KOLTIDREN-441256 format. One record per atom (N, C-alpha, C): y, z, x; residue in three letters. Coordinates in steps of 0.001 Angstrom, whole numbers, plus 524288, in hexadecimal, padded with zeros to 5 digits. Each point is the difference from the previous one (the first is absolute). Layout:
YZXALA...
***
This chain:
791308630B7B4B1UNK7FF957FC3D7FFF8UNK802467FAE67FD39UNK80671802577FD54UNK802B57FC317FF27UNK802457FED1802ECUNK80238804C180462UNK804557FB17805C7UNK7FB547FCB980172UNK7FC0A8010D7FFBFUNK7FBFD7FDA68030EUNK7FFEF7F9C37FE2AUNK802887FFD27FA8AUNK7FDDB7FB187FDDDUNK806C27FE3C7FFFDUNK8035F803B97FF19UNK807D37FD5780209UNK7FE557FCFC804D0UNK7FE41802A1802C5UNK7FC987FCF98064AUNK800137F95580021UNK7FC4D802607FD75UNK7FC0E7F9867FFB9UNK801FF7FCF17FE11UNK80397800D97FA71UNK803217FBCE7FDBCUNK804E17FE658025EUNK80238803348040EUNK804747FD99802E3UNK7FF897FF8380413UNK7F99D7FFFD8020FUNK7FE3D7FB7E803E7UNK7FF0D7FA9A7FD9EUNK7FE657FDF57FC32UNK7FD757FE977FCF0UNK805927FB4E7FE70UNK80454802307FD6DUNK805B67FF6C800FCUNK801927FB32803D3UNK7FF7C804F380449UNK801FE7FEC680629UNK7FE0A7F9248020EUNK7F9E1801F37FD32UNK7FC737F93E803CCUNK802047FBFD7FD6CUNK801F5801487F85DUNK801A47FC1F7FD15UNK805287FEC38011AUNK802BD801A780126UNK804527FFC780282UNK801237FC5180519UNK7FBA48025B803A2UNK800747FBDB8030DUNK7FDDE7F98E801B0UNK7FBF7801157FAF7UNK7FE197FA7C800BCUNK8035C7FD817FC10UNK802218010C7FD3DUNK803907FDA17FD8CUNK805BC7FD4E80435UNK800C880329800B4UNK802EA7FFC98062FUNK7FD437FB6B80276UNK7FD278005F80292UNK7FD197F9F78025DUNK8004F7FC547FD29UNK7FD90802147FBF7UNK8008C7F9F47FB62UNK8048E7FDD17FEBCUNK8034B8008B7FF2DUNK804BB800217FD82UNK804267FE2180368UNK801408044E804D3UNK803A07FF4D8021DUNK7FEC57FE1F8054EUNK7F95E7FFBC801CDUNK7FF857FDD680456UNK7FC457FA8A7FFCFUNK7FC7F7FE3A7FCA4UNK7FF9F7FC977FC96UNK7FA517FFE2802F7UNK7FC2F8034E7FFF3UNK7FB92801E8801D2UNK7FB597FD287FCE9UNK7FD2C7FF4D80117UNK7FA937FEC77FCF3UNK7FD978049A7FF8BUNK7FDA6801647FAD6UNK7FCAA804217FEB0UNK7FC3F8023B803E3UNK7FC5C7F9E38033CUNK7FD50801F48037BUNK802E88004A8052DUNK804218007A800B2UNK803098027780581UNK8027D805757FE53UNK800CD8017D7FA2BUNK802D98056E7FE5DUNK7FB79801F77FFE3UNK7FA187FE8C800B7UNK7FAB3803F07FF31UNK7FF7F7FF8280658UNK8010A7FC478028CUNK800CC8029C80432UNK804078033B803D6UNK8019C800957FCB4UNK80520803CC8026AUNK80016806587FF8AUNK7FEED8004D7FC79UNK7FD39806437FA16UNK7FAFF80035801ADUNK7FDA77FDFC802BBUNK7FAD2800AA800AAUNK7FD1B801447F7B1UNK800487FB207FEF0UNK7FD418019A7FB1EUNK7FD4C7FAC77FC80UNK7FD8E7FFD07FF03UNK7FD477F99B7FDCFUNK804DF7FD0B7FD5DUNK7FCCB7FC3A7FF8CUNK804CF7FB647FCE3UNK80038801107FAE0UNK7FD418025F7FE7AUNK7FF3B800D07F900UNK802F9805DC80044UNK800C2803DC80441UNK8039E804647FF9DUNK805247FD447FFC2UNK800EC7FC56803CFUNK8050C7FEFD8008FUNK803A37FBD47FD35UNK7FB397FE2D7FB26UNK8029D7FCFE7FB43UNK801B9805467FDFDUNK7FBC18034C7FF0AUNK8006A804397FCBDUNK8057C802187FF8EUNK801418010A804B1UNK8050C805CB8024EUNK804B87FAF77FDDFUNK7FF257FBD3800A0UNK805797FC697FE49UNK80013800D67FBAAUNK7FD0F7FD8C7FCF6UNK7FEAF8029C7F973UNK80370805677FE1CUNK7FDDE80245804A4UNK80259806397FD6AUNK803FE800698008DUNK8015F7FF22804D8UNK807057FF2E80112UNK803E67FCB27FC74UNK7FCCE7FDB67FB92UNK803887FB397FB0AUNK7FED8803FA7FBD5UNK7F9F08012280057UNK801C4803F57F999UNK8026C80380801BEUNK8013E804B280453UNK802EA804537FE7BUNK804C07FC4B80153UNK801937FDEE7FF65UNK806E87FE75800C0UNK800E47FF5580552UNK7FEFE8016A8037DUNK7FF5E7FFDF806F1UNK805F57FC2380196UNK7FCE87FB157FD8FUNK8006C7F9677FFB0UNK8059A7FEA37FE2FUNK804F77FE5B7FF8BUNK8029A7FE277FF61UNK801497FC90803DCUNK806917FE0A80060UNK801117FA4E803B4UNK7FE9F8027F80460UNK7FFD08054580266UNK802F4803EB80566UNK7FAA48036F7FDF6UNK7FCEB8020180593UNK7FEAC8056E7FE23UNK802D6803CF7FD93UNK7FC4D805B87FE61UNK8023E803FF7FB5BUNK7FCCE8030980174UNK7FF7C801388050FUNK7FA49804B68008AUNK8038B801E4804EFUNK7FFFB804FA800DDUNK800CF80084803EFUNK7F9C68029880394UNK7FF227FF72803AEUNK7FA2F800A38028DUNK800CB804C08035AUNK7FBE18030B80002UNK801C780522800CEUNK801297FFC18064BUNK7FD0D7FE1880210UNK80095800C880533UNK805347FF118022EUNK8016E7FAB97FCCAUNK805107FD1F801ACUNK804328049780127UNK80027803657F8FBUNK802D58023C7FD1FUNK7FFF88044D805D5UNK7FCD4802BF80117UNK7FF53804A780307UNK8031A7FE6880575UNK7FE087FB3480324UNK800D0800AB804D1UNK807167FD857FE6CUNK801E1800397FC2DUNK805DD7FDB38001FUNK8016A8055480009UNK7FE28801757FC25UNK80267808058005BUNK800D28014880419UNK7FA637FE1A804BEUNK801C9804E080405UNK803637FE0C8036AUNK802147FADB7FFC2UNK802BB7FAFD80294UNK8050780164800F9UNK800F1802D57F9ADUNK80579800F17FDADUNK8014E8054780274UNK7FC97803ED7FD4FUNK800598050E803BCUNK8023E801618056BUNK7FD2B7FB4E8039DUNK7FF328007880605UNK805167FED3801F6UNK800B07FA4B7FC3EUNK804AA7FF2E80324UNK80516800507FD76UNK7FF36802397FB2AUNK804E6800167FD02UNK802A37FDB17FD5CUNK7FC047F9B67FD39UNK801CD7FCA87FE5EUNK801A3800E67FA82UNK803DC7FAED7FDD0UNK800A3800257FADDUNK7FE397FBE37FCE7UNK7FC207FD048027AUNK7FC4B7FD1E7FD5BUNK7F9B27FE8680244UNK7FCAD7FF647FF7DUNK7FC4F8002380328UNK7FC587FBCF7FA72UNK7FDA87FB1580088UNK7F9D77FDB37FF97UNK7FEAB7FD6B80037UNK7FB12800D5800E2UNK7FC717FF5F803ACUNK7FA1C7FE337FB47UNK801987FA9E8017FUNK7FC737FB887FB72UNK7FA688011D80281UNK7FAC17FDE47FD6FUNK7FBEB7FFAF8016BUNK7FDEF7FCF880538UNK7FE388023680300UNK7FDBC7FC0E80521UNK7FC8C7FDDC7FE45UNK7FC167FA438031AUNK7FC407FE6E80034UNK7FA6A80259802DBUNK802458019780539UNK7FBC6802B2803D5UNK800497FBCF80261UNK802B77FC9C8024FUNK800E57FC1780117UNK802A77FE5E802AEUNK800557FCE080584UNK802F17FE6D804A7UNK805917FF4D7FC18UNK800547FD4B7FBD8UNK803417FB807FE63UNK8035E802BA7FC7DUNK806387FED6800E1UNK80363805C97FEA2UNK801B47FD087F9CBUNK800EB804FB7FCB7UNK7FE427FD907F9FAUNK805127FFC47FE97UNK802257FA98802D0UNK804FD7FEAD7FCD2UNK8016D7FFDB7FAD6UNK7FE2E7FEB87FC46UNK8017D7FE6F7FBFBUNK7FF05804F47FC8CUNK7FCDF8036B8031FUNK80154807937FEC1UNK80611801CA7FF2AUNK8005A7FECB80578UNK8055C80239800F0UNK804557FE907FC46UNK801BF7FA6780174UNK802877FC577FCD3UNK802CB8039B7FB46UNK7FA5A7FED87FD35UNK8005B8014B7FC19UNK8026A804F57FBE2UNK7FE6C805DE806CFUNK801E58035A7FD15UNK806BB800A08026DUNK801417FCC5804B5UNK80464800C0800D3UNK803B47FC647FAB3UNK7FE5A7FBEF7FE93UNK802C57FE2F7FBD9UNK7FF9E803547FD11UNK7FD88804077FCE2UNK8012C801B77FBBAUNK8034A8035A7FEBEUNK801108024180726UNK803F18022B80110UNK805E97FEAC800DAUNK7FF407F9ED8007AUNK804307FE6B801FDUNK8017B7FF477FB7DUNK7FD98800607FAECUNK800BB7FD397FA96UNK8024C8059B7FCCEUNK7FF608032580024UNK8014C80519801B8UNK804E9800927FFE7UNK803887FE9F80463UNK803CD800AE8023CUNK804087FB147FA4EUNK7FD127FE608014EUNK803FD7FA607FC25UNK8008C7FF5E7FBE3UNK7FCD6806527FE49UNK7FE5A7FFE07F9AAUNK806978018B7FD75UNK801CF801A0805CCUNK8045F805317FE1AUNK804107FB6A7FAB2UNK80284802D97FC89UNK804D27FCA27FEF8UNK805987FF81802D2UNK7FE408049E801ECUNK804EB801D7804C0UNK801197FDFE80532UNK8046A7FE6880142UNK800BF7FA8E80550UNK7FCAE8035E80279UNK7FBD27FDFB804F0UNK7FF21802FD8055FUNK7FFE77FB1B8022AUNK7FDE6802ED80643UNK800BE7FE37802BDUNK7F9528001B8041DUNK7FD8E7F98E7FFB0UNK7FB7C802A38038AUNK800417FD3780589UNK7FD6580056802B8UNK7FF367FDB580531UNK7F82E7FEC4800C3UNK802DB7FC3A80458UNK7F9647FD188011CUNK7FF63800068071EUNK7FBC5801107FF5FUNK7FF327FEAD80792UNK7FD807F9118004AUNK7FDC28000B802C4UNK7FE4B7FAED7FE19UNK7F75B8009080243UNK7FE697FBD580106UNK7F9F3800B27FFDEUNK7FC7F7FCA87FD0FUNK7FACC8011F8004BUNK7FDC77FBC77FD0EUNK7FC9A803827FBACUNK7FFEA803D780134UNK7FDA0803317FB19UNK806DD802F37FA05UNK8045D7FFF9802E5UNK8041D7FF5A7FD03UNK7FFD67FB6B7FD93UNK800627FB438019EUNK7FED37F9CF7FFB4UNK7FDC5800BB7FAE0UNK7F9CD801108009DUNK7FB9A800517FC50UNK801D18040C7FAC6UNK80261803DA8017BUNK802FB8050E7FC61UNK803AA7FC857FCBFUNK803557FEAE801A7UNK804A57FDC87FBFFUNK7FD357F7B87FD3CUNK7FD25801F680141UNK7FBEA7F9CA7FDFDUNK7FDEB8015E7FAD2UNK7FF98805CE7FE4CUNK7FE19802D07FC4EUNK802C2802D77FBB2UNK802C87FFD88022EUNK80682801657FDBFUNK8006C7FBEA7F8EDUNK7FF56804DB7FD5FUNK803787F88E7FBCAUNK804598002D7FE3AUNK7FF877FBEE7FE3CUNK805337FB107FF23UNK8015F8043E7FC79UNK8082A802C180133UNK80337800C87FD0AUNK8027E8020C7FE9EUNK805817FF257FD83UNK804FB7FE7080123UNK8012C804E9800CBUNK802F180340806C2UNK80374801EC7FF1BUNK802C780226803B8UNK803EE7FB417FDCAUNK806AE7FE7880395UNK803CC8052C801C1UNK7FD50802F87FE6BUNK804F2806898022AUNK7FCFF802638036AUNK7FB277FDAD800EEUNK7FFB5802D480779UNK7FF567FD3B802C8UNK800DA802468056CUNK800AD7FC2B804C5UNK7FD018017F802DEUNK7FD557FD1E80334UNK7FC547FEFA8039DUNK7FF867FCB080645UNK800EB805AD801A7UNK8016C7FE79806FDUNK7FD4C7FFF1801A0UNK7FE127FD6E805F7UNK7FE1C7FF8580224UNK80010801C1806FBUNK7FDB98023D7FF4CUNK7FFE0803B68067CUNK7FF4A7FE60803E9UNK7FC2D7FB08800A4UNK7FF3E7FC0680554UNK802C17FC6880156UNK801EA7FDD580363UNK801C37FAEE8009CUNK7FAC47FB527FD69UNK802E87FABC80018UNK7FD917FBF87FB78UNK7FDBA7FBDD805F1UNK8023780107804ADUNK7FEC17FC54803DCUNK7FE817FF5B80223UNK7FBBF7FC81803ABUNK7FC338021880410UNK8029D7FE458056EUNK7FFF180145800D2UNK802FC7FEF480889UNK7FFCD7FB4A7FFA1UNK7FE627FBE47FE57UNK801C07FA478002FUNK8032F7FD147FAD1UNK800EA805977FDD4UNK803A07FD5E7FBC4UNK7FDEC7FF987FB11UNK7FA577FE4E7FD49UNK7FCAF7FFFA7FC0BUNK80194803517FB7CUNK800167FFA87FAE3UNK7FF9D802177FE06UNK7FA6D804717FE5BUNK7FF13805C88020FUNK7FD93802337FE52UNK7FBDF800EB7FB26UNK7FA5F7FD21802A9UNK7FD20800307FA2BUNK800D1803E27FC35UNK7FF72804C2803B7UNK7FF3B804967FDA6UNK803C68035B7FCA4UNK803297FC958007EUNK80630803247FDDAUNK7FDCD7FED87F867UNK80231804457FE83UNK7FEC9801E47FB10UNK8046F800E87FB20UNK8045B800FB80373UNK8036A8027C7FAF0UNK801497F9DC7FD4DUNK801097FD2E80211UNK802D77FB9B7FA51UNK7FA167FE5A7FDE4UNK7FAB08012D80022UNK7FBD47FECD7FDA9UNK7FF36803547FC1CUNK80269804D18010CUNK7FF97803407F931UNK803E17FFCD7FEFBUNK805417FE62801D4UNK804217FE587FD74UNK800707FCF07F985UNK7FC3B7F98E80437UNK7FDFB7FD337FB06UNK7FD82800537FCFCUNK7FD298044F7FFE2UNK7FC59803717FBEDUNK802B3802647FCC1UNK802D4802378010DUNK80267803847FDFDUNK808217FF9C7FDE9UNK801147FCB980377UNK8039E800077FE26UNK805388022C8022CUNK7FE31803BC80248UNK803B38042F8043CUNK8027C7FBE380396UNK804F08018D801DDUNK803C57FF8B803FAUNK7FC8F7FFB780390UNK800157FF0F802CEUNK7FF197FDEE80566UNK803D37FFCD804FDUNK7FE7A8047F804D2UNK802D37FF8780629UNK7FBDD8014980421UNK7FF897FA3F8006FUNK7FBEB7FF2080450UNK8035D802A580697UNK7FD01801028037FUNK8030A7FFF780689UNK7FEE27F9D5800A8UNK802EC7FCA480271UNK7FFC77FB91802D0UNK7FF387FFBE8053AUNK8008D802E4801C5UNK7FF92802AD8062FUNK7F9397FD3A80223UNK7FF3B7FF05803ECUNK7FB5D801BA80446UNK7FD52804C47FDF9UNK7FB8E801008001AUNK7FE64807827FFD8UNK8003680088805FFUNK8022B7FDE38042BUNK802678024A804D1UNK803057FCD180378UNK8038E8013F80194UNK804A07FC4380208UNK7FE7F800E28055DUNK8010D7FC3B8041FUNK7FFE17FDFE80596UNK801238033C80153UNK803F08049D7FE9CUNK801E1802DB803E2UNK802C9805617FB7EUNK8028F8043180162UNK80326802867FDB5UNK805967FE297FECFUNK802CF7FDD980501UNK805167FC5E7FD57UNK7FE0E7FB817FAD4UNK7FD857FE9D7FF6AUNK7FFC17FCE17FB08UNK7FE59802E97FAD1UNK7FC628043B802A5UNK7FD8E801F57FA3EUNK804D28034C7FF08UNK8045B801DC8018FUNK803D0803B97FF6AUNK804467FBBF7FCF3UNK800737FAB98031BUNK804387FB047FBB9UNK7FDDD801417FC26UNK7FA467FD6E7FDD7UNK7FE24801477FBF0UNK7FFAE804197FB42UNK8013980406802F0UNK7FEAD803F47FADCUNK809768013680049UNK801A27FD8D80204UNK80542800297FEA9UNK800107FD027FC2DUNK7FF0A7FB717FD8FUNK800607FD697FAA1UNK801058030B7FCD2UNK801D07FD527FC13UNK80312802D57FA59UNK7F95D801B47FDAAUNK7FEF87FB297FD8AUNK7FA3C7FEFF8002CUNK7FD29804CE80138UNK7FED580072804C4UNK7FC71804FE7FFE6UNK8022C802947FFD4UNK80484802FA7FF94UNK802568043F8010FUNK7FE72801067F878UNK8006A7FAD87FD34UNK7FE15801387FACEUNK7FA53800D17FDFEUNK7FA4F7FF73801DAUNK7FD8380180801ABUNK800AC8067780202UNK8007B80058803A7UNK8014680635801A8UNK800AC803587FC2FUNK803A57FD577FD2AUNK8031A804727FC82UNK7FC588020F7FB4EUNK7FCE17FA657FE07UNK7FCBF800FE7FB7FUNK7FB2C803DF80364UNK7FE587FD9580556UNK7FBFA8039F800E5UNK7FECC807B27FFF5UNK8051A8002E7FF39UNK802F78064C7FD5EUNK7FE9B8004F7FBA6UNK7FF4E7FBF47FB27UNK8002B7FF797FD7AUNK7F8B7801C17FC7CUNK7FDC37FD848012EUNK7FB408001880054UNK7FBAC803227FD62UNK7FF127FFCE7F9EEUNK7FC218006D7FDA4UNK7FAD6802DB8025EUNK7FE157FBA380293UNK7FB128004980340UNK800417FBB280321UNK7FB577FF6B8046EUNK801237FC8980549UNK7F8D37FF397FE98UNK7FD607FB32800DFUNK7FB937FD018002DUNK7FF227FD36804CDUNK7FD6E803108025EUNK7FE9F7FC5080592UNK7FC13800CF8010CUNK7FC577F8A4802EAUNK7FC318028F80354UNK7FF40802E8805D9UNK7FD4F7FFF78027CUNK7FCCB8049180512UNK7FD567FCA1803A7UNK801E97FF5E802FFUNK7FD5D7FD1A805D9UNK7FEC2800E580407UNK7F9807FEDA80280UNK7FF938048B804F5UNK801D57FBBD80515UNK8016F8033080405UNK801957FE1180429UNK7FC477FE49802E7UNK7FED17FA5F80284UNK7FBCE8009380146UNK7FF677F7778021AUNK7FBB37FD6780290UNK801187FDD97FFAEUNK7FC7C7FCA67FD96UNK800997FC067FCAEUNK7FEC97FC9A7F99FUNK802AF804257FAF8UNK80453803D280029UNK80067802127FD33UNK803907FBAF7FCDCUNK802DA7FFD37FC2EUNK802877FE997FBA7UNK8057F7FE8B8031BUNK80378802137FF90UNK805028011380473UNK7FED77FAAC803B7UNK7FB948012A803D4UNK7FED67FD74803FFUNK7FDD37F9857FFF5UNK7FCB57FE267FC07UNK7FB017FC887FDD9UNK805F27FDF87FBE8UNK80367800DA7FE91UNK802F47FC297FC4EUNK806787FFE180357UNK80267801008044FUNK8028C7FF58803A2UNK8039D802CC80094UNK80060803C87FDDDUNK80630803F97FFC5UNK801168036880448UNK7F9967FE9680301UNK80024802DC806BAUNK7FD337FD8980325UNK803597FF72805A2UNK7FC347FCDD80340UNK7FD00803848034EUNK7FD967FCDB8021FUNK7FBBE8015E8040FUNK8023980754801BFUNK804117FC4F80492UNK802C0804478018FUNK801E7804497FEBFUNK8036C800517F98DUNK8015C8045D7FCEDUNK7FB01803497FE44UNK7FB9C7FD4C7FF9BUNK7FAD6803497FEE4UNK7FE0E8034C80493UNK800217FDAF802FCUNK7FCA2804C380440UNK803DA801E2800ECUNK806128007A80023UNK8043E804E67FFEBUNK7FF52804967FD1EUNK7FE377FD5D7FB2BUNK7FCC8804817FB59UNK7FCFE80254800B5UNK7FA687FD408026DUNK7FD958021D80037UNK7FFA9803C28053AUNK801CF7FED38046AUNK80008803B880385UNK802D18032680008UNK805DE800B97FB37UNK80130804797FEB8UNK7FE12802BD7F9F7UNK7FA1E7FF4B800F2UNK7FF2A802237FAB4UNK7FDBB800457FCACUNK805477FB697FE80UNK7FF937FFC57F97BUNK7FB0E7FDF77FD18UNK8000D802207FC71UNK7F9648016F7FC26UNK8013B7FB147FAA2UNK804798007A7FD9DUNK801D57FDF07FB4DUNK806377FE5E8001AUNK801B87FCDE7FA63UNK803F07FDB97FFD3UNK801DC7FFC17FAAEUNK8050F802DF7FE3BUNK801DB7FD317F95DUNK804EF7FCA0800BEUNK800667FAF27FE55UNK804897FFA980181UNK802637FCED80505UNK7FB128015480233UNK7FF2F7FDD680545UNK8028D8048D8050DUNK8017D8039A7FD66UNK8013B8053980244UNK7FA6B8027E80311UNK7FF07800F18044EUNK7FA2280266802DEUNK802B1803B0800E2UNK7F9FA8027C800DFUNK7FEE4808547FF30UNK7FC757FF7F80308UNK7FF628048880229UNK7FABB8011D80175UNK7FDAE805A67FBBCUNK7FB1D8018C80057UNK7FBEC801C380050UNK802788056F7FAB8UNK804B4802EE802ADUNK8029A8036C7FD91UNK803CF7FDAE7FBB4UNK800297FBD87FE50UNK803907FCA57FDD6UNK80583802838025EUNK801E67FE83803B0UNK803BC80040801D7UNK8010F7FACD80184UNK805A97FED67FFF1UNK8014E7FAC080144UNK801D57FEA380753UNK7FF777FB438003BUNK7FF827FF0980465UNK804567FE098037BUNK801D2802CA8043EUNK805DF7FD0380295UNK7FD257FAF68028CUNK800447FCA97FF55UNK7FF827FC1D80178UNK8046A7FAF27FE43UNK7FF267FD28804D6UNK804787FB8D7FF2AUNK7FE1E7FBB17FA95UNK7FB7E800E77FE5AUNK7FD337FC227FA5DUNK80422804487FD57UNK7FD60804E27FE27UNK802CB803597FB45UNK8060A7FF79802E8UNK802667FF3180300UNK805EF800808004FUNK803AB7F93A7FC84UNK7FB297FC4A801F7UNK801B27FA8B7FDACUNK7FCE17FDF67F8B8UNK7FD7E804C27FEAEUNK800A57FE6F7FB0EUNK80439800207FCEFUNK7FF1A7FD107FBADUNK8061B7FDEF7FB67UNK7FD95804DC7FC60UNK7FCAE8005A7FE10UNK7FD0D803627FB63UNK8033B804CB80020UNK802BA803697FCA3UNK802AC804537FE4CUNK7FCD6803918010DUNK801DC803F380434UNK7FDFC804D18019BUNK7FA9C801357FC8AUNK7FC19802F3800D9UNK7FE31804407FBBDUNK80187801C87FF8DUNK800B8804EE7FC1CUNK80286804937FD3FUNK7FB988053B803A1UNK800FD8004D80404UNK7FA44805D17FFF7UNK801B4806087FF2CUNK7FED8803017FBC2UNK7F9F27FF087FE22UNK8032E7FBBE7FC38UNK7FB8B7FCFC7FCB6UNK802987FD3A7FBFAUNK80176804FC7FD73UNK8039A7FB977FC27UNK802A6803357FB60UNK8006F7FDA97FA75UNK8016C7FC8D7FEABUNK7FCC27FDDE7F8A9UNK7FA3C7FDBA803E6UNK7FC52800377FB17UNK7FB427FDBD7FE9BUNK7FE7F7FB0C805D5UNK7FF3E8004E802D5UNK7FE9F7FC64805F8UNK7F9A37FF6D7FFCBUNK7FDE17FA6E7FD87UNK7FA81801AB7FF0FUNK7FD0D7FA0080214UNK7FCD2801C5803D6UNK7FD6E7FC7E803F4UNK7FB137FE477FD7DUNK7FD6F7FB63801C7UNK7FBB27FDEA7FEA9UNK7FAA47FC9B80397UNK7FD5E801167FF9EUNK7FCE97FD4E803BDUNK7FB2C802EA8003EUNK7FB177FCEE80247UNK7F9CB8025080033UNK7FDA27FDF8805BEUNK7FB31800F780150UNK7FF087FEB28039CUNK7FEA08031B80503UNK7FB5A801238042FUNK801208032E800C0UNK804FC8002D80669UNK7FFCC7FBFA80131UNK804947FC7780473UNK8047D801827FDAFUNK8021E803577FA2AUNK804F78027C7FFB9UNK80020805167FE6FUNK7FC848033480096UNK7FDAC806087FF27UNK804FF802E380481UNK7FD977FE79804ACUNK8043C8031C801B2UNK8069E7FEE57FFD0UNK801D87FD517FD42UNK8053B7FCCF800E6UNK7FE52803EE7FAB2UNK7FDDA7FF4C7FCC1UNK80092801E17FA2FUNK801988075680176UNK7FCFF7FF8080219UNK7FF2C8076C801ABUNK8046A8014E802C7UNK801C07FD44802ADUNK804658006C80446UNK806747FEEF7F9C5UNK801197FC9B7FEDCUNK803FD8011B7FBD7UNK801AA802A97FD1FUNK7FA4A8018B7FCFCUNK80164805B97FE04UNK7FFD58049B802A5UNK7FE22800548042DUNK7FF8C8054880351UNK8077F80035801B8UNK8025D7FBB8801A6UNK805017FFFC7FFAAUNK803427FF8E7FE3BUNK7FE2D801547F941UNK8022D7FDAB7FB43UNK804D47FB797FFF0UNK7FD807FD318039FUNK802037F9127FDAAUNK7FF7C7FF497FA94UNK7FC748015F7FE8BUNK7FE1A7FF817FBEBUNK7FDCB805667FA94UNK801527FE827FA3BUNK7FDBA804CC7FF91UNK7FE5A7FE467FA7EUNK7FE1F7FA4C8002AUNK7FCB17FFEF7FC22UNK7FC937FB2C80344UNK7F98D7FF427FDA8UNK7FD167FD7B80176UNK7FC957FD7B7FC85UNK7FFF07FA2A7FF50UNK7FBB17FDC57FEC5UNK7F9F77FDF1801B2UNK7FBB980075800F5UNK7FB777FF898028FUNK7FAF88010F7FD79UNK7FC167FE1180144UNK7FD0A7FF007FE79UNK7FB418062B801C0UNK7FC098011F7FE6DUNK7FD51803C8800FCUNK7FC7D8008480525UNK7FED67FD2A802D2UNK7FE067FFC9804DAUNK803967FFA88047AUNK805577FF3180022UNK803E3801CD80241UNK8030C8048A7FDE9UNK800E08010B7FD62UNK7FFD6804B27FF10UNK7FC538055B80226UNK7FB477FF127FF49UNK7FD1D801B380222UNK7FFD4801E1804C3UNK8009A7FA4D80614UNK800CF8027780443UNK805B27FF06801C9UNK803C2800FD7FC50UNK8056A803BE8018DUNK80048806697FEB4UNK7FCC0801F07FD6CUNK7FEBB803127FEDDUNK7FD43802AC80330UNK7FB6C7FE8C8014EUNK7FC0B800A58045BUNK8025F800E1805CFUNK806217FBA48010DUNK80188800C580387UNK8020F805BD8003CUNK801EF801787FD30UNK8045280437800ADUNK7FF168061780100UNK
***
């Protein structure tokens, strides 16, 4: 009887935490929360009040939802991850960007809180940009932030998703950007760019990183790499023909997490991925379209850390 009462209490707190997440983080109305959780509007209101009364609500969520914790443990065990955080999903098609961004920001802040000088490496992408926006302002001039991917598009425009400088502006850390296009026009140009002194400085810092944070993208028509102009129609068609399912820092890989030997990969200016990942290499992203890419990256040991939502996590586990 006592065990049953304990389970009921945990379930109620789970619902309260989920309701509070939807209300405070996602900005849902009580009617929307009621529909999402399949409870009455009055119950939705009481659940949010319970989360507040139990001290679950601070500036950020401070309660582990059982299903999320269990899936995180399964992913950690299955793929030998050093870190995995699963944020509550909404059981809808939309991606819970805010929740993933907050989790990633907390992880980034944990490294920046160190008094000892450290090097952090950042990739690019919408999710990582949202995460950096959530990082609290602080003064950490002892740290170095290095960009792992070029900050220019094919036509010379600055990438809107370069985040290293944004993080340095918020923290006072030393910034080491990679002032190159994401992909060079040919191998000779890539070699020329990588022979420059500033590139060698960035490369040396990459070998000293305490942790790396990066987005992960799917390969296909309408994927971010294509829509944002970093890859041409012909290059994308070649990657699809080569059975690419995802990319990290532009590096395309197949369903087994094997980096492809393609002319596109050969022209990338990003430092090579370390395989298997040594220092914490944390990827973040969610959505059904990214599931094959996430699973492949973990399976191929391209990454050893993951931040995603519970719906995506369940799909990754289901594929295995």
